[in-house]
N, C-alpha and C positions, 0 to 999 in steps of 0.2 A: 281372490284378494291378494293384492301385492303392495308391497309397502312402497311409498312415494319415494322419488329419487333423491338422493341427499341433497342436491341443490335447491330442493324445495322446503327442507326443513329449516325453520329459523331457530336460532339459538339465541333466545332472549334470557340470558342469566340474569337480568336485571331490568325489569320493565317500568315503565312510569306509574303502572297501577298495582304494582306489588307493594306489599306492606312495607311500612318504615322499618319496623323491627327486623323483618326478613332481610331487607337491603342493607341493613346496617350490619347484620350477623353475617351475611355473605360477605360484605366488603371486609369485615375484621378477619373472617378465615382466609380469605384470600391474601389481604395483605400481610397477615400474620404467618401465613405459610411462605410467601415470597421472601419476606424479611429473615426467617429463621433458617431457611434454605441457603440464602446467600451468604448469612452469617457463618453457618456450618462450612460452607466451602471458604470463606476467606479465612475462618480460624484454623481450619486443615491446613491450609497453605502456609499461614503464617507460623503455626506451631509445629510446622513440619510432621503433621501427622497424628498428633495428640488426639485422644477422643473428643469428638463434639459434644459429647453430653456433658463435658466441663462447662460449656456454656449454659446450658439448663440448670447445673447445679449452682453456677454462679448467679443466675437469675433467681433462684429459690433462696439464695443467701440473703437477698434483700428483706426477706421477712425472717428467716431463721438464723441469721447471722453466720459466723463461722462455723457453727455445728451443722451447717448444711454439707460441708465438705467432707464429713466424717459419719453422715447419717445414713449412707447406702443409696441404693437405687431410687429409693422413694422421692428423694429430692429431685431426681430427673424430671418425675412425673408431675411434682410441684411447679418445678421451674417451667415446663412446657404450659401447664394451666395458667400460671402467672403471665407468662409471654402473650398467649391469646387472649386474656383478659385485658392487658394492655393495649393490645392492637385493636380490640373491640371497643375500649374507651377512647382512643383517638379516632376510630371509625365514626363513632357516635357524635363526638365533639365537630368533627368535619362535616357529617350531615347535618348537623343542627346550624351550623354557621352558613352553610352554603347558600340557602335560599335568602338569608339576611343580607348578604354582602354582594350586590350585582356586580362589582368590578372583578371578582373572582372567577365568576362564569364566562368571561370573555376569554381568559387565556388558561386553560387548565394546565397546561405544561409547566407554566411559570408559577401558577398557583400551587401544584404540587411540590415544585422545588422548594419554594417558600415556605410551604407547611411541613416538609421534611426538615428543613433548618429549624423551625420552631419546635418540632417533636424532639430534636436533638438537644436543643437548648433547655428545653423544660426537663427532659430525663435527665440529663447530665449536669445541669446547674442547679436543679430543685429536688427532683425525685430520688436520684441516687446519693446526694449528700444527706438526705433526710431518711434514707433507708440503713439497713444494717450491713450492705454489701461493704466488703474491705475495700478502703479507698486507696487509690494509687495516684500519681500525678497525671494530669492530661498530657497526653503525648500529641503534637501537632499531625503527624502523618496519620496515626490511627484516628484521631478525630475527623480529619478530613474523609478518611474512607468511610467512616462510620455515618457521616453526614451525607455523603453521595449515596450509601445504602438505603437510607432513610428516604432520601428524595426520591430514588427511582423505584425503590420497592413498596413504599407506604404512600409518600406523597401524590406522585403522578398517577399511580392506580387509584387512589382514593379520589382525586379530582376527576377522572375520567368516570369511575363510578357514580360518583355523585351526579355529574353532568348527564350521564345516562338515566339514572333514577328521576330527576327533576324535568328533563327536557326530552328525553328519548333519543338523543344525539350522542353519537360516540366520539366523533372526530372533533 
């Protein structure tokens, strides 16, 4: 009994016959991971090596306010949970609207770029102002970089995963 050659093994990470909740959960985990990893890299470079855990504490401050910054390591875990919950919500929304808007199915990369911009706008212009996160001024360079991160790490992968889920095509 020998294993089949690797070239014959299919990697159907998301099949059209998989469950909707499973597809959304996988999309949320993938995009959440891509987003947070890139955010860690960017923050590490921009802050000259400060601990990336500060990003997660900042995220947890959306619920816990300024107290999150003095509450210890538990806030890192809350921030990670909130981050993935947000990624899951954006994935769920995208998977819900995808079959209802035929125009977005034709151009997944352009759709992902627009969705990334939409995510940034809603998060920065609606959600963050309503949260307990300490507010600072919007800075153009940081905003452009963060928009690009959301386009590339959330929008485009979501568009490709939704296309794979609904049509079975990746390209």
